[in-house]
mmCIF file of the C-alpha atoms, coordinates in Angstrom:
data_MODEL
# 
_entry.id   MODEL 
# 
loop_
_atom_site.group_PDB 
_atom_site.id 
_atom_site.type_symbol 
_atom_site.label_atom_id 
_atom_site.label_alt_id 
_atom_site.label_comp_id 
_atom_site.label_asym_id 
_atom_site.label_entity_id 
_atom_site.label_seq_id 
_atom_site.pdbx_PDB_ins_code 
_atom_site.Cartn_x 
_atom_site.Cartn_y 
_atom_site.Cartn_z 
_atom_site.occupancy 
_atom_site.B_iso_or_equiv 
_atom_site.pdbx_formal_charge 
_atom_site.auth_seq_id 
_atom_site.auth_comp_id 
_atom_site.auth_asym_id 
_atom_site.auth_atom_id 
_atom_site.pdbx_PDB_model_num 
ATOM 1   C CA . MET A 1 1   ? 89.627  -132.957 -81.994 1.00 0.00 ? 1   MET A CA 1 
ATOM 2   C CA . THR A 1 2   ? 89.081  -131.673 -78.583 1.00 0.00 ? 2   THR A CA 1 
ATOM 3   C CA . ASP A 1 3   ? 90.297  -128.182 -77.699 1.00 0.00 ? 3   ASP A CA 1 
ATOM 4   C CA . ASN A 1 4   ? 91.714  -128.272 -74.200 1.00 0.00 ? 4   ASN A CA 1 
ATOM 5   C CA . THR A 1 5   ? 92.155  -124.509 -73.990 1.00 0.00 ? 5   THR A CA 1 
ATOM 6   C CA . THR A 1 6   ? 90.842  -123.326 -70.600 1.00 0.00 ? 6   THR A CA 1 
ATOM 7   C CA . LEU A 1 7   ? 88.795  -120.125 -70.647 1.00 0.00 ? 7   LEU A CA 1 
ATOM 8   C CA . PRO A 1 8   ? 89.401  -117.758 -67.831 1.00 0.00 ? 8   PRO A CA 1 
ATOM 9   C CA . ALA A 1 9   ? 86.725  -117.930 -65.106 1.00 0.00 ? 9   ALA A CA 1 
ATOM 10  C CA . ALA A 1 10  ? 84.146  -115.112 -65.233 1.00 0.00 ? 10  ALA A CA 1 
ATOM 11  C CA . ASP A 1 11  ? 84.406  -112.519 -62.473 1.00 0.00 ? 11  ASP A CA 1 
ATOM 12  C CA . PRO A 1 12  ? 81.336  -113.062 -60.239 1.00 0.00 ? 12  PRO A CA 1 
ATOM 13  C CA . LYS A 1 13  ? 81.339  -109.302 -59.246 1.00 0.00 ? 13  LYS A CA 1 
ATOM 14  C CA . ALA A 1 14  ? 81.150  -108.291 -62.884 1.00 0.00 ? 14  ALA A CA 1 
ATOM 15  C CA . SER A 1 15  ? 78.155  -110.461 -63.497 1.00 0.00 ? 15  SER A CA 1 
ATOM 16  C CA . ARG A 1 16  ? 75.993  -108.784 -60.679 1.00 0.00 ? 16  ARG A CA 1 
ATOM 17  C CA . PRO A 1 17  ? 73.397  -106.198 -61.723 1.00 0.00 ? 17  PRO A CA 1 
ATOM 18  C CA . TRP A 1 18  ? 74.324  -102.572 -61.003 1.00 0.00 ? 18  TRP A CA 1 
ATOM 19  C CA . PHE A 1 19  ? 71.773  -102.019 -58.183 1.00 0.00 ? 19  PHE A CA 1 
ATOM 20  C CA . LYS A 1 20  ? 73.360  -104.877 -56.210 1.00 0.00 ? 20  LYS A CA 1 
ATOM 21  C CA . LYS A 1 21  ? 76.808  -103.453 -56.375 1.00 0.00 ? 21  LYS A CA 1 
ATOM 22  C CA . LYS A 1 22  ? 78.133  -101.769 -53.188 1.00 0.00 ? 22  LYS A CA 1 
ATOM 23  C CA . ARG A 1 23  ? 79.240  -98.613  -54.888 1.00 0.00 ? 23  ARG A CA 1 
ATOM 24  C CA . PHE A 1 24  ? 75.666  -97.921  -55.915 1.00 0.00 ? 24  PHE A CA 1 
ATOM 25  C CA . LEU A 1 25  ? 73.856  -99.511  -53.006 1.00 0.00 ? 25  LEU A CA 1 
ATOM 26  C CA . ILE A 1 26  ? 75.542  -97.659  -50.103 1.00 0.00 ? 26  ILE A CA 1 
ATOM 27  C CA . PRO A 1 27  ? 74.929  -94.134  -51.433 1.00 0.00 ? 27  PRO A CA 1 
ATOM 28  C CA . ILE A 1 28  ? 71.290  -95.025  -52.178 1.00 0.00 ? 28  ILE A CA 1 
ATOM 29  C CA . ILE A 1 29  ? 70.769  -96.325  -48.630 1.00 0.00 ? 29  ILE A CA 1 
ATOM 30  C CA . LEU A 1 30  ? 72.380  -93.205  -47.174 1.00 0.00 ? 30  LEU A CA 1 
ATOM 31  C CA . LEU A 1 31  ? 70.190  -91.020  -49.390 1.00 0.00 ? 31  LEU A CA 1 
ATOM 32  C CA . VAL A 1 32  ? 67.044  -92.866  -48.269 1.00 0.00 ? 32  VAL A CA 1 
ATOM 33  C CA . ILE A 1 33  ? 68.060  -92.512  -44.586 1.00 0.00 ? 33  ILE A CA 1 
ATOM 34  C CA . TRP A 1 34  ? 68.712  -88.781  -45.048 1.00 0.00 ? 34  TRP A CA 1 
ATOM 35  C CA . ILE A 1 35  ? 65.344  -88.276  -46.737 1.00 0.00 ? 35  ILE A CA 1 
ATOM 36  C CA . ILE A 1 36  ? 63.544  -90.132  -43.934 1.00 0.00 ? 36  ILE A CA 1 
ATOM 37  C CA . ALA A 1 37  ? 65.419  -88.164  -41.269 1.00 0.00 ? 37  ALA A CA 1 
ATOM 38  C CA . SER A 1 38  ? 64.668  -84.889  -43.013 1.00 0.00 ? 38  SER A CA 1 
ATOM 39  C CA . ALA A 1 39  ? 61.038  -85.785  -43.332 1.00 0.00 ? 39  ALA A CA 1 
ATOM 40  C CA . SER A 1 40  ? 60.851  -86.651  -39.648 1.00 0.00 ? 40  SER A CA 1 
ATOM 41  C CA . ASN A 1 41  ? 62.535  -83.435  -38.550 1.00 0.00 ? 41  ASN A CA 1 
ATOM 42  C CA . GLY A 1 42  ? 60.580  -81.326  -41.016 1.00 0.00 ? 42  GLY A CA 1 
ATOM 43  C CA . GLY A 1 43  ? 57.307  -82.795  -39.774 1.00 0.00 ? 43  GLY A CA 1 
ATOM 44  C CA . GLY A 1 44  ? 58.265  -81.980  -36.202 1.00 0.00 ? 44  GLY A CA 1 
ATOM 45  C CA . LYS A 1 45  ? 59.165  -78.449  -37.166 1.00 0.00 ? 45  LYS A CA 1 
ATOM 46  C CA . SER A 1 46  ? 55.983  -78.053  -39.163 1.00 0.00 ? 46  SER A CA 1 
ATOM 47  C CA . GLU A 1 47  ? 53.950  -79.353  -36.252 1.00 0.00 ? 47  GLU A CA 1 
ATOM 48  C CA . ALA A 1 48  ? 55.734  -76.992  -33.843 1.00 0.00 ? 48  ALA A CA 1 
ATOM 49  C CA . ILE A 1 49  ? 55.220  -74.053  -36.226 1.00 0.00 ? 49  ILE A CA 1 
ATOM 50  C CA . GLU A 1 50  ? 51.592  -75.033  -36.672 1.00 0.00 ? 50  GLU A CA 1 
ATOM 51  C CA . LYS A 1 51  ? 51.094  -75.205  -32.889 1.00 0.00 ? 51  LYS A CA 1 
ATOM 52  C CA . ALA A 1 52  ? 52.829  -71.829  -32.413 1.00 0.00 ? 52  ALA A CA 1 
ATOM 53  C CA . GLY A 1 53  ? 50.620  -70.332  -35.104 1.00 0.00 ? 53  GLY A CA 1 
ATOM 54  C CA . THR A 1 54  ? 47.540  -71.750  -33.438 1.00 0.00 ? 54  THR A CA 1 
ATOM 55  C CA . VAL A 1 55  ? 48.566  -70.291  -30.086 1.00 0.00 ? 55  VAL A CA 1 
ATOM 56  C CA . ALA A 1 56  ? 49.427  -66.939  -31.654 1.00 0.00 ? 56  ALA A CA 1 
ATOM 57  C CA . THR A 1 57  ? 46.125  -66.872  -33.509 1.00 0.00 ? 57  THR A CA 1 
ATOM 58  C CA . SER A 1 58  ? 44.026  -67.974  -30.569 1.00 0.00 ? 58  SER A CA 1 
ATOM 59  C CA . ALA A 1 59  ? 45.690  -65.668  -28.014 1.00 0.00 ? 59  ALA A CA 1 
ATOM 60  C CA . PRO A 1 60  ? 44.126  -62.415  -29.257 1.00 0.00 ? 60  PRO A CA 1 
ATOM 61  C CA . THR A 1 61  ? 40.740  -64.107  -29.555 1.00 0.00 ? 61  THR A CA 1 
ATOM 62  C CA . ALA A 1 62  ? 40.956  -65.228  -25.933 1.00 0.00 ? 62  ALA A CA 1 
ATOM 63  C CA . THR A 1 63  ? 41.910  -61.688  -24.885 1.00 0.00 ? 63  THR A CA 1 
ATOM 64  C CA . ALA A 1 64  ? 39.077  -60.147  -26.877 1.00 0.00 ? 64  ALA A CA 1 
ATOM 65  C CA . LYS A 1 65  ? 36.496  -62.456  -25.316 1.00 0.00 ? 65  LYS A CA 1 
ATOM 66  C CA . ALA A 1 66  ? 37.754  -61.960  -21.773 1.00 0.00 ? 66  ALA A CA 1 
ATOM 67  C CA . THR A 1 67  ? 35.265  -60.053  -19.589 1.00 0.00 ? 67  THR A CA 1 
ATOM 68  C CA . PRO A 1 68  ? 36.386  -58.083  -16.520 1.00 0.00 ? 68  PRO A CA 1 
ATOM 69  C CA . THR A 1 69  ? 35.422  -59.541  -13.193 1.00 0.00 ? 69  THR A CA 1 
ATOM 70  C CA . ILE A 1 70  ? 33.357  -57.141  -11.042 1.00 0.00 ? 70  ILE A CA 1 
ATOM 71  C CA . ASP A 1 71  ? 33.695  -57.396  -7.294  1.00 0.00 ? 71  ASP A CA 1 
ATOM 72  C CA . PRO A 1 72  ? 30.175  -57.856  -5.851  1.00 0.00 ? 72  PRO A CA 1 
ATOM 73  C CA . ALA A 1 73  ? 31.046  -55.665  -2.853  1.00 0.00 ? 73  ALA A CA 1 
ATOM 74  C CA . VAL A 1 74  ? 32.201  -52.820  -5.125  1.00 0.00 ? 74  VAL A CA 1 
ATOM 75  C CA . LYS A 1 75  ? 29.070  -53.144  -7.262  1.00 0.00 ? 75  LYS A CA 1 
ATOM 76  C CA . ALA A 1 76  ? 26.834  -53.176  -4.160  1.00 0.00 ? 76  ALA A CA 1 
ATOM 77  C CA . LYS A 1 77  ? 28.533  -50.012  -2.833  1.00 0.00 ? 77  LYS A CA 1 
ATOM 78  C CA . ALA A 1 78  ? 28.174  -48.261  -6.193  1.00 0.00 ? 78  ALA A CA 1 
ATOM 79  C CA . ASP A 1 79  ? 24.484  -49.197  -6.352  1.00 0.00 ? 79  ASP A CA 1 
ATOM 80  C CA . ALA A 1 80  ? 23.947  -47.979  -2.778  1.00 0.00 ? 80  ALA A CA 1 
ATOM 81  C CA . ASP A 1 81  ? 25.719  -44.679  -3.530  1.00 0.00 ? 81  ASP A CA 1 
ATOM 82  C CA . ALA A 1 82  ? 23.610  -44.169  -6.661  1.00 0.00 ? 82  ALA A CA 1 
ATOM 83  C CA . ALA A 1 83  ? 20.403  -44.894  -4.729  1.00 0.00 ? 83  ALA A CA 1 
ATOM 84  C CA . ALA A 1 84  ? 21.422  -42.498  -1.932  1.00 0.00 ? 84  ALA A CA 1 
ATOM 85  C CA . LYS A 1 85  ? 22.232  -39.776  -4.462  1.00 0.00 ? 85  LYS A CA 1 
ATOM 86  C CA . LYS A 1 86  ? 18.892  -40.264  -6.196  1.00 0.00 ? 86  LYS A CA 1 
ATOM 87  C CA . ALA A 1 87  ? 17.030  -40.123  -2.865  1.00 0.00 ? 87  ALA A CA 1 
ATOM 88  C CA . ALA A 1 88  ? 18.900  -36.942  -1.848  1.00 0.00 ? 88  ALA A CA 1 
ATOM 89  C CA . GLU A 1 89  ? 18.057  -35.313  -5.179  1.00 0.00 ? 89  GLU A CA 1 
ATOM 90  C CA . ALA A 1 90  ? 14.376  -36.266  -4.799  1.00 0.00 ? 90  ALA A CA 1 
ATOM 91  C CA . GLU A 1 91  ? 14.332  -34.885  -1.243  1.00 0.00 ? 91  GLU A CA 1 
ATOM 92  C CA . ALA A 1 92  ? 15.966  -31.621  -2.338  1.00 0.00 ? 92  ALA A CA 1 
ATOM 93  C CA . LYS A 1 93  ? 13.439  -31.252  -5.165  1.00 0.00 ? 93  LYS A CA 1 
ATOM 94  C CA . ALA A 1 94  ? 10.519  -31.912  -2.810  1.00 0.00 ? 94  ALA A CA 1 
ATOM 95  C CA . LYS A 1 95  ? 11.892  -29.340  -0.366  1.00 0.00 ? 95  LYS A CA 1 
ATOM 96  C CA . ALA A 1 96  ? 12.364  -26.760  -3.125  1.00 0.00 ? 96  ALA A CA 1 
ATOM 97  C CA . ASP A 1 97  ? 8.820   -27.394  -4.388  1.00 0.00 ? 97  ASP A CA 1 
ATOM 98  C CA . ALA A 1 98  ? 7.427   -27.037  -0.859  1.00 0.00 ? 98  ALA A CA 1 
ATOM 99  C CA . GLU A 1 99  ? 9.333   -23.779  -0.342  1.00 0.00 ? 99  GLU A CA 1 
ATOM 100 C CA . ALA A 1 100 ? 8.080   -22.433  -3.673  1.00 0.00 ? 100 ALA A CA 1 
ATOM 101 C CA . ALA A 1 101 ? 4.517   -23.386  -2.777  1.00 0.00 ? 101 ALA A CA 1 
ATOM 102 C CA . ALA A 1 102 ? 4.886   -21.803  0.678   1.00 0.00 ? 102 ALA A CA 1 
ATOM 103 C CA . LYS A 1 103 ? 6.254   -18.653  -0.901  1.00 0.00 ? 103 LYS A CA 1 
ATOM 104 C CA . ARG A 1 104 ? 3.327   -18.441  -3.329  1.00 0.00 ? 104 ARG A CA 1 
ATOM 105 C CA . GLY A 1 105 ? 0.798   -19.292  -0.629  1.00 0.00 ? 105 GLY A CA 1 
ATOM 106 C CA . THR A 1 106 ? -2.795  -20.350  -1.055  1.00 0.00 ? 106 THR A CA 1 
ATOM 107 C CA . PRO A 1 107 ? -5.223  -18.130  -2.972  1.00 0.00 ? 107 PRO A CA 1 
ATOM 108 C CA . SER A 1 108 ? -6.583  -16.833  0.368   1.00 0.00 ? 108 SER A CA 1 
ATOM 109 C CA . GLN A 1 109 ? -3.057  -16.009  1.594   1.00 0.00 ? 109 GLN A CA 1 
ATOM 110 C CA . ALA A 1 110 ? -2.232  -14.276  -1.696  1.00 0.00 ? 110 ALA A CA 1 
ATOM 111 C CA . ASN A 1 111 ? -5.357  -12.118  -1.291  1.00 0.00 ? 111 ASN A CA 1 
ATOM 112 C CA . ALA A 1 112 ? -4.441  -11.286  2.301   1.00 0.00 ? 112 ALA A CA 1 
ATOM 113 C CA . LEU A 1 113 ? -1.005  -10.186  1.107   1.00 0.00 ? 113 LEU A CA 1 
ATOM 114 C CA . ARG A 1 114 ? -2.559  -7.907   -1.520  1.00 0.00 ? 114 ARG A CA 1 
ATOM 115 C CA . ALA A 1 115 ? -4.869  -6.395   1.121   1.00 0.00 ? 115 ALA A CA 1 
ATOM 116 C CA . ALA A 1 116 ? -1.904  -5.804   3.451   1.00 0.00 ? 116 ALA A CA 1 
ATOM 117 C CA . GLU A 1 117 ? 0.004   -3.966   0.701   1.00 0.00 ? 117 GLU A CA 1 
ATOM 118 C CA . GLN A 1 118 ? -3.062  -1.797   0.010   1.00 0.00 ? 118 GLN A CA 1 
ATOM 119 C CA . TYR A 1 119 ? -3.497  -0.852   3.686   1.00 0.00 ? 119 TYR A CA 1 
ATOM 120 C CA . LEU A 1 120 ? 0.178   0.058    4.012   1.00 0.00 ? 120 LEU A CA 1 
ATOM 121 C CA . SER A 1 121 ? -0.016  2.235    0.905   1.00 0.00 ? 121 SER A CA 1 
ATOM 122 C CA . PHE A 1 122 ? -2.246  4.824    2.650   1.00 0.00 ? 122 PHE A CA 1 
ATOM 123 C CA . THR A 1 123 ? -1.556  4.515    6.387   1.00 0.00 ? 123 THR A CA 1 
ATOM 124 C CA . ALA A 1 124 ? 0.973   3.183    8.900   1.00 0.00 ? 124 ALA A CA 1 
ATOM 125 C CA . PHE A 1 125 ? 0.600   -0.180   10.607  1.00 0.00 ? 125 PHE A CA 1 
ATOM 126 C CA . SER A 1 126 ? 2.655   -2.243   12.997  1.00 0.00 ? 126 SER A CA 1 
ATOM 127 C CA . HIS A 1 127 ? 2.945   -5.966   12.346  1.00 0.00 ? 127 HIS A CA 1 
ATOM 128 C CA . LYS A 1 128 ? 0.378   -6.714   15.054  1.00 0.00 ? 128 LYS A CA 1 
ATOM 129 C CA . GLY A 1 129 ? -1.886  -3.884   13.926  1.00 0.00 ? 129 GLY A CA 1 
ATOM 130 C CA . LEU A 1 130 ? -1.824  -5.154   10.332  1.00 0.00 ? 130 LEU A CA 1 
ATOM 131 C CA . VAL A 1 131 ? -2.721  -8.700   11.399  1.00 0.00 ? 131 VAL A CA 1 
ATOM 132 C CA . LYS A 1 132 ? -5.585  -7.317   13.508  1.00 0.00 ? 132 LYS A CA 1 
ATOM 133 C CA . GLN A 1 133 ? -6.894  -5.261   10.590  1.00 0.00 ? 133 GLN A CA 1 
ATOM 134 C CA . LEU A 1 134 ? -6.791  -8.252   8.195   1.00 0.00 ? 134 LEU A CA 1 
ATOM 135 C CA . VAL A 1 135 ? -8.620  -10.444  10.731  1.00 0.00 ? 135 VAL A CA 1 
ATOM 136 C CA . PHE A 1 136 ? -11.209 -7.673   11.011  1.00 0.00 ? 136 PHE A CA 1 
ATOM 137 C CA . GLU A 1 137 ? -11.595 -7.988   7.226   1.00 0.00 ? 137 GLU A CA 1 
ATOM 138 C CA . LYS A 1 138 ? -12.505 -11.673  7.789   1.00 0.00 ? 138 LYS A CA 1 
ATOM 139 C CA . TYR A 1 139 ? -9.172  -13.259  6.866   1.00 0.00 ? 139 TYR A CA 1 
ATOM 140 C CA . THR A 1 140 ? -8.137  -16.110  9.136   1.00 0.00 ? 140 THR A CA 1 
ATOM 141 C CA . THR A 1 141 ? -5.463  -15.374  11.717  1.00 0.00 ? 141 THR A CA 1 
ATOM 142 C CA . GLU A 1 142 ? -3.145  -17.800  9.890   1.00 0.00 ? 142 GLU A CA 1 
ATOM 143 C CA . ASP A 1 143 ? -3.618  -16.081  6.519   1.00 0.00 ? 143 ASP A CA 1 
ATOM 144 C CA . ALA A 1 144 ? -3.342  -12.601  8.058   1.00 0.00 ? 144 ALA A CA 1 
ATOM 145 C CA . THR A 1 145 ? -0.130  -13.533  9.870   1.00 0.00 ? 145 THR A CA 1 
ATOM 146 C CA . TRP A 1 146 ? 1.271   -15.161  6.698   1.00 0.00 ? 146 TRP A CA 1 
ATOM 147 C CA . ALA A 1 147 ? 0.611   -11.935  4.788   1.00 0.00 ? 147 ALA A CA 1 
ATOM 148 C CA . ALA A 1 148 ? 2.063   -9.654   7.479   1.00 0.00 ? 148 ALA A CA 1 
ATOM 149 C CA . ASP A 1 149 ? 5.196   -11.841  7.640   1.00 0.00 ? 149 ASP A CA 1 
ATOM 150 C CA . ARG A 1 150 ? 5.759   -11.577  3.878   1.00 0.00 ? 150 ARG A CA 1 
ATOM 151 C CA . VAL A 1 151 ? 4.782   -8.016   3.056   1.00 0.00 ? 151 VAL A CA 1 
ATOM 152 C CA . LYS A 1 152 ? 7.774   -5.922   2.016   1.00 0.00 ? 152 LYS A CA 1 
ATOM 153 C CA . VAL A 1 153 ? 7.905   -3.148   4.605   1.00 0.00 ? 153 VAL A CA 1 
ATOM 154 C CA . ASP A 1 154 ? 10.302  -1.444   7.024   1.00 0.00 ? 154 ASP A CA 1 
ATOM 155 C CA . TRP A 1 155 ? 8.584   -1.578   10.435  1.00 0.00 ? 155 TRP A CA 1 
ATOM 156 C CA . ASN A 1 156 ? 10.821  1.170    11.823  1.00 0.00 ? 156 ASN A CA 1 
ATOM 157 C CA . ALA A 1 157 ? 9.727   3.420    8.968   1.00 0.00 ? 157 ALA A CA 1 
ATOM 158 C CA . GLN A 1 158 ? 6.100   2.523    9.730   1.00 0.00 ? 158 GLN A CA 1 
ATOM 159 C CA . ALA A 1 159 ? 6.630   3.527    13.395  1.00 0.00 ? 159 ALA A CA 1 
ATOM 160 C CA . ALA A 1 160 ? 8.071   6.886    12.320  1.00 0.00 ? 160 ALA A CA 1 
ATOM 161 C CA . LYS A 1 161 ? 5.122   7.438    9.975   1.00 0.00 ? 161 LYS A CA 1 
ATOM 162 C CA . ALA A 1 162 ? 2.612   6.568    12.734  1.00 0.00 ? 162 ALA A CA 1 
ATOM 163 C CA . ALA A 1 163 ? 4.405   8.894    15.172  1.00 0.00 ? 163 ALA A CA 1 
ATOM 164 C CA . LYS A 1 164 ? 4.065   11.835   12.742  1.00 0.00 ? 164 LYS A CA 1 
ATOM 165 C CA . GLN A 1 165 ? 0.373   11.025   12.141  1.00 0.00 ? 165 GLN A CA 1 
ATOM 166 C CA . TYR A 1 166 ? -0.272  11.098   15.909  1.00 0.00 ? 166 TYR A CA 1 
ATOM 167 C CA . LEU A 1 167 ? 1.583   14.373   16.294  1.00 0.00 ? 167 LEU A CA 1 
ATOM 168 C CA . ASP A 1 168 ? -0.487  15.846   13.440  1.00 0.00 ? 168 ASP A CA 1 
ATOM 169 C CA . MET A 1 169 ? -3.657  15.077   15.434  1.00 0.00 ? 169 MET A CA 1 
ATOM 170 C CA . THR A 1 170 ? -2.536  15.937   18.991  1.00 0.00 ? 170 THR A CA 1 
ATOM 171 C CA . ALA A 1 171 ? 0.403   16.679   21.246  1.00 0.00 ? 171 ALA A CA 1 
ATOM 172 C CA . PHE A 1 172 ? 2.475   13.923   22.873  1.00 0.00 ? 172 PHE A CA 1 
ATOM 173 C CA . SER A 1 173 ? 5.477   13.796   25.138  1.00 0.00 ? 173 SER A CA 1 
ATOM 174 C CA . HIS A 1 174 ? 8.333   11.568   24.069  1.00 0.00 ? 174 HIS A CA 1 
ATOM 175 C CA . ALA A 1 175 ? 7.394   8.896    26.611  1.00 0.00 ? 175 ALA A CA 1 
ATOM 176 C CA . GLY A 1 176 ? 3.693   9.257    25.854  1.00 0.00 ? 176 GLY A CA 1 
ATOM 177 C CA . LEU A 1 177 ? 4.216   8.799    22.139  1.00 0.00 ? 177 LEU A CA 1 
ATOM 178 C CA . VAL A 1 178 ? 6.432   5.776    22.712  1.00 0.00 ? 178 VAL A CA 1 
ATOM 179 C CA . LYS A 1 179 ? 3.693   4.307    24.923  1.00 0.00 ? 179 LYS A CA 1 
ATOM 180 C CA . GLN A 1 180 ? 1.030   4.997    22.270  1.00 0.00 ? 180 GLN A CA 1 
ATOM 181 C CA . LEU A 1 181 ? 3.088   3.336    19.541  1.00 0.00 ? 181 LEU A CA 1 
ATOM 182 C CA . VAL A 1 182 ? 3.694   0.267    21.739  1.00 0.00 ? 182 VAL A CA 1 
ATOM 183 C CA . PHE A 1 183 ? -0.058  0.146    22.334  1.00 0.00 ? 183 PHE A CA 1 
ATOM 184 C CA . GLU A 1 184 ? -0.522  0.108    18.545  1.00 0.00 ? 184 GLU A CA 1 
ATOM 185 C CA . GLY A 1 185 ? 1.584   -3.020   18.357  1.00 0.00 ? 185 GLY A CA 1 
ATOM 186 C CA . TYR A 1 186 ? 5.061   -1.670   17.622  1.00 0.00 ? 186 TYR A CA 1 
ATOM 187 C CA . THR A 1 187 ? 7.960   -3.133   19.564  1.00 0.00 ? 187 THR A CA 1 
ATOM 188 C CA . PRO A 1 188 ? 9.580   -0.831   22.166  1.00 0.00 ? 188 PRO A CA 1 
ATOM 189 C CA . GLU A 1 189 ? 12.594  -0.481   19.875  1.00 0.00 ? 189 GLU A CA 1 
ATOM 190 C CA . GLN A 1 190 ? 10.395  0.446    16.883  1.00 0.00 ? 190 GLN A CA 1 
ATOM 191 C CA . ALA A 1 191 ? 8.374   2.897    19.021  1.00 0.00 ? 191 ALA A CA 1 
ATOM 192 C CA . GLU A 1 192 ? 11.556  4.580    20.276  1.00 0.00 ? 192 GLU A CA 1 
ATOM 193 C CA . PHE A 1 193 ? 12.901  4.819    16.757  1.00 0.00 ? 193 PHE A CA 1 
ATOM 194 C CA . GLY A 1 194 ? 9.624   6.302    15.415  1.00 0.00 ? 194 GLY A CA 1 
ATOM 195 C CA . THR A 1 195 ? 9.309   8.850    18.232  1.00 0.00 ? 195 THR A CA 1 
ATOM 196 C CA . THR A 1 196 ? 12.867  10.015   17.778  1.00 0.00 ? 196 THR A CA 1 
ATOM 197 C CA . ALA A 1 197 ? 12.401  10.184   13.996  1.00 0.00 ? 197 ALA A CA 1 
ATOM 198 C CA . ALA A 1 198 ? 9.308   12.343   14.548  1.00 0.00 ? 198 ALA A CA 1 
ATOM 199 C CA . GLY A 1 199 ? 11.489  14.905   16.332  1.00 0.00 ? 199 GLY A CA 1 
ATOM 200 C CA . ILE A 1 200 ? 10.520  14.621   19.992  1.00 0.00 ? 200 ILE A CA 1 
# 
């Protein structure tokens, strides 16, 4: 016997697997989109941060390696000033050495100076008279003059000493003694001073 009972039709939605159902599928799609978007934005941020870090790291290195630029004109002037200073120092040293050598004199000049000091220690001389005496002792005129120029003596005092020596030997008038002292090589001023100092 045939059963004509009609079974209710199966719901096609109920027979679909769960991953094909809208209530599961839409949230999954949204989640995937969000993950992709986050990954994209995060990568951009990471790249920007990485670039910023690179710039920040490289900036001090660039500053440390930077060398100051020197103006050629400034350098040339500094070099010229240094050379001029060095030349001036060398010239001053040469001048000082020459003056020291001139002050010491040659051995012959040093001997003439010693002879001049010895002569003045026992009798009076004018500058000219001392030069004449040293030349008589066979020193050159140059050496004798060098010695007479450098001997430590007061020529006025020498004129006074000579005036007294003359008066010890003979009598002189004031004018006559002045004339005699000038003849001995004293200047008129020195002769006048010596005669007056001698008391006439």
